[in-house]
N, CA and C of each residue as an Amber inpcrd file, in Angstrom:
protein
   237
 234.4020000 -12.8550000  11.7140000 232.9530000 -13.1320000  11.9310000
 233.1760000 -13.9970000  10.9700000 231.6900000 -14.4260000  10.8110000
 231.1730000 -15.8340000  11.1990000 230.1300000 -15.0730000   9.9110000
 229.5520000 -15.6370000   8.7520000 228.1980000 -15.0950000   7.6010000
 227.7560000 -16.1520000   7.3700000 226.7030000 -16.3260000   7.7860000
 225.3800000 -17.6110000   7.6620000 224.2070000 -17.2650000   6.3990000
 223.4760000 -18.0920000   6.5910000 222.2520000 -17.7760000   5.6720000
 221.5220000 -18.3580000   6.7020000 219.3750000 -17.9590000   6.7780000
 218.3170000 -18.9290000   7.5480000 217.6160000 -18.4290000   6.5920000
 216.7270000 -18.8460000   6.5870000 215.5200000 -19.3280000   5.6370000
 214.6280000 -19.4460000   6.1710000 213.4170000 -18.7130000   5.8540000
 212.4190000 -18.3250000   7.0680000 210.5960000 -19.1590000   6.1400000
 209.2670000 -19.0820000   6.2010000 208.4680000 -20.0100000   5.6900000
 208.3020000 -18.1630000   6.1540000 207.6270000 -17.6960000   5.0560000
 206.2760000 -16.4830000   5.5140000 204.9110000 -17.1900000   5.8740000
 204.7870000 -18.0610000   5.0830000 202.9090000 -18.4570000   5.0810000
 202.0050000 -18.3640000   6.3960000 200.8810000 -18.1010000   6.1880000
 199.6490000 -18.3670000   7.2140000 200.3430000 -20.2770000   8.0070000
 200.2460000 -20.7410000   7.7600000 200.4590000 -22.4970000   8.3210000
 201.9550000 -22.2200000   9.1910000 203.8460000 -21.4140000   9.1510000
 204.2270000 -21.0620000   8.8460000 204.4490000 -21.0250000  10.6450000
 205.2350000 -21.6040000  11.1100000 205.8580000 -22.2460000  12.1320000
 206.4790000 -20.7150000  13.3770000 207.0860000 -20.5540000  12.1930000
 207.7240000 -18.2100000  12.3180000 208.9140000 -19.3750000  12.9300000
 209.5710000 -20.1780000  12.9950000 211.0810000 -20.6120000  12.9010000
 212.3560000 -20.2070000  11.9510000 213.4220000 -20.5820000  11.9970000
 214.0480000 -20.1470000  11.0720000 214.6980000 -21.6340000  11.0280000
 214.8490000 -21.4430000   9.9710000 216.1290000 -22.7030000   9.1250000
 216.7860000 -23.1320000  10.4960000 217.6890000 -24.0120000   9.9560000
 218.7110000 -24.5020000  11.0950000 220.4030000 -22.6070000   9.4930000
 221.6090000 -22.5640000  10.1180000 222.0640000 -22.0420000   9.5860000
 223.5350000 -22.3960000   8.1740000 223.1090000 -21.2230000   7.5910000
 224.0320000 -22.6910000   6.2630000 225.5750000 -21.9520000   5.8510000
 226.1320000 -21.7390000   6.8520000 227.4140000 -21.1420000   6.8050000
 227.7780000 -20.2300000   5.1920000 228.3300000 -19.2330000   5.2890000
 228.5300000 -19.1710000   3.8010000 230.1190000 -18.4590000   4.6070000
 231.6250000 -18.2020000   2.6790000 232.8710000 -17.7500000   3.4710000
 232.7580000 -16.4440000   3.2920000 231.2240000 -15.7560000   3.4520000
 231.3210000 -13.7860000   3.3200000 230.2370000 -13.5410000   2.6110000
 230.4110000 -11.9660000   3.4050000 228.3870000 -10.8260000   2.4860000
 227.8030000 -11.6590000   1.3670000 229.4630000 -11.4380000   0.9700000
 228.6740000 -11.6320000  -0.7250000 228.1530000 -12.5600000  -1.3910000
 228.8490000 -13.9460000  -0.0800000 228.8620000 -15.7180000  -0.6960000
 227.4240000 -16.0220000   0.2190000 227.4910000 -14.8290000   0.9800000
 226.1260000 -14.8090000   1.5550000 224.4660000 -14.5530000   1.7300000
 224.8210000 -13.5130000   0.6910000 223.6020000 -13.0570000  -0.0690000
 223.4860000 -14.0440000  -1.1560000 224.5600000 -14.1240000  -2.6950000
 224.0710000 -15.3830000  -3.4760000 223.0980000 -16.7140000  -3.0050000
 223.8770000 -16.9050000  -2.3970000 222.8430000 -18.2020000  -1.6000000
 221.4900000 -17.4420000  -1.1040000 221.9270000 -16.2410000  -0.8780000
 220.0790000 -16.4310000  -0.0320000 218.8810000 -16.4180000  -1.5080000
 219.4660000 -15.1790000  -1.9950000 218.5110000 -15.0230000  -3.3200000
 218.6630000 -16.2900000  -4.1460000 219.2200000 -17.2460000  -4.6660000
 219.4890000 -19.1320000  -4.9450000 217.8240000 -19.3000000  -4.4120000
 218.4480000 -19.2940000  -2.4100000 217.4430000 -20.3230000  -1.8360000
 215.5250000 -19.8190000  -2.1200000 215.4870000 -18.2430000  -1.9770000
 214.3630000 -17.9510000  -2.5250000 213.6730000 -17.5680000  -4.0810000
 214.2900000 -17.7770000  -4.6780000 214.2950000 -17.5590000  -6.4560000
 213.9080000 -19.7340000  -6.5940000 214.7280000 -20.1740000  -5.6480000
 214.2720000 -21.8040000  -6.1890000 213.6180000 -22.5830000  -4.9260000
 213.1390000 -21.8040000  -3.8540000 212.2090000 -22.0720000  -3.6740000
 210.1870000 -22.4860000  -4.3140000 209.4260000 -22.9780000  -4.5490000
 207.8110000 -23.0620000  -4.6220000 207.2490000 -21.6540000  -3.8810000
 206.1970000 -21.2630000  -5.2680000 206.0120000 -19.5820000  -4.5540000
 204.2840000 -20.0300000  -3.8200000 204.2110000 -21.1050000  -3.2900000
 203.6550000 -21.1480000  -2.3700000 203.6810000 -21.1820000  -0.6010000
 205.1570000 -21.3500000  -0.4200000 206.3980000 -21.8330000   0.7370000
 206.5260000 -19.9560000   1.2850000 206.4420000 -19.0470000   0.5260000
 206.9480000 -17.5340000   0.1300000 207.9390000 -17.7220000   1.0240000
 208.9280000 -17.7740000   0.8250000 210.2070000 -18.3830000   1.5080000
 210.7240000 -17.0740000   2.3380000 211.5860000 -17.1790000   2.5260000
 212.8870000 -15.6510000   2.8980000 214.1310000 -16.0180000   4.1140000
 214.4860000 -15.1230000   3.0490000 216.4650000 -15.7490000   3.5530000
 216.8090000 -14.7130000   3.8330000 217.6950000 -14.4770000   4.7080000
 218.6440000 -13.4560000   5.9270000 219.8470000 -13.9880000   5.1570000
 220.7820000 -13.3470000   4.8270000 222.1540000 -13.2980000   4.7230000
 222.5920000 -12.2860000   6.0030000 223.4340000 -13.4670000   6.9060000
 224.0640000 -12.8670000   8.6770000 225.8130000 -12.5200000   9.0570000
 226.1780000 -11.8270000  10.2060000 226.6990000 -11.2470000  10.4390000
 226.3710000 -12.0890000  11.7190000 227.4340000 -12.5320000  12.1240000
 228.0600000 -13.0750000  13.8360000 229.6250000 -12.6940000  14.6470000
 229.0600000 -11.5130000  15.0920000 230.2980000 -11.2440000  16.3920000
 230.4610000 -12.1390000  17.0920000 230.9500000 -12.6520000  17.5340000
 230.7400000 -13.0300000  18.7570000 229.1530000 -14.1630000  19.8280000
 228.5060000 -13.1290000  19.6880000 228.0940000 -14.0290000  20.5830000
 225.8830000 -13.1040000  19.8260000 226.3410000 -11.7450000  19.5370000
 226.0560000 -10.6860000  17.7720000 225.6460000 -11.1720000  17.2230000
 223.7960000 -11.0380000  16.4250000 223.9550000 -11.7120000  15.0040000
 223.6220000 -10.1130000  14.2500000 223.3900000 -10.0180000  12.8920000
 223.3560000  -9.0940000  12.4790000 222.2920000  -9.3760000  10.8980000
 222.0270000  -8.9460000  10.7550000 220.9440000  -9.9960000   9.4200000
 221.7120000  -8.8150000   8.0530000 221.7530000  -8.6420000   7.9110000
 222.3370000  -7.6070000   6.3850000 221.7980000  -7.1610000   5.4890000
 220.9570000  -8.6560000   4.7540000 220.0540000  -8.6120000   3.8160000
 219.1260000  -9.6170000   4.2300000 218.2720000  -9.4470000   2.9420000
 216.8830000  -9.7980000   3.5540000 216.4190000 -10.7860000   2.3780000
 215.7650000 -11.0230000   1.8640000 215.2990000 -11.0810000   0.1790000
 214.0900000 -11.6400000   0.5200000 212.5190000 -11.6110000  -0.0700000
 211.8280000 -12.6120000  -0.6000000 210.1830000 -12.6600000  -1.6430000
 210.3510000 -12.9820000  -1.7760000 208.7160000 -12.7320000  -2.7240000
 207.0720000 -12.8600000  -2.0820000 207.1010000 -11.4170000  -2.2520000
 205.5580000 -11.3470000  -1.7340000 204.6240000 -11.5080000  -2.3750000
 203.5280000 -11.7030000  -2.6600000 202.1180000 -11.9010000  -1.9370000
 201.7740000 -11.6190000  -4.1040000 202.1550000 -10.7590000  -5.4050000
 202.4890000 -10.9800000  -6.5230000 203.2800000 -11.8680000  -6.6790000
 204.3360000 -12.4480000  -6.4950000 205.2700000 -12.8620000  -6.9510000
 205.9900000 -11.4570000  -6.8990000 206.5650000 -11.3820000  -6.8700000
 207.9010000  -9.8180000  -7.6150000 209.2550000 -10.9840000  -6.0530000
 210.4760000 -10.5200000  -6.4940000 211.1900000 -10.4940000  -5.9170000
 211.9860000  -9.3260000  -5.6310000 211.4370000  -9.5780000  -4.5230000
 212.3070000  -8.3840000  -3.1370000 213.0330000  -8.5760000  -2.7670000
 214.5040000  -7.1200000  -1.7280000 215.0310000  -7.6470000  -1.6480000
 215.7580000  -6.2050000  -0.3810000 215.9840000  -6.9650000   0.0690000
 216.1920000  -5.1460000   1.8600000 217.8030000  -5.1320000   1.8090000
 219.0030000  -4.3510000   1.9290000 219.8660000  -4.2810000   2.3300000
 219.8210000  -4.2580000   3.8290000 219.9810000  -4.0340000   4.5070000
 220.3380000  -3.7440000   6.0230000 221.6390000  -2.8870000   6.8100000
 221.3940000  -2.2750000   8.2200000 222.1430000  -2.2280000   8.5170000
 222.7680000  -2.4350000   9.8350000
């Protein structure tokens, strides 16, 4: 199984395309990196980060975090 983080800009001018994948050694590291990326980003960017797992060709998002329009950090654990 391979773990990675990908990001997406959520503002109106965004193309809606995910960034390139950032490999991580495990799910915990991917979740920590996702949080770090979102919290370090400019609030104007409205970055969303997903911690994902790939098993062969199947990609599953396991964790998602973002800053909402009110500037609050939000996170969701996905199965």
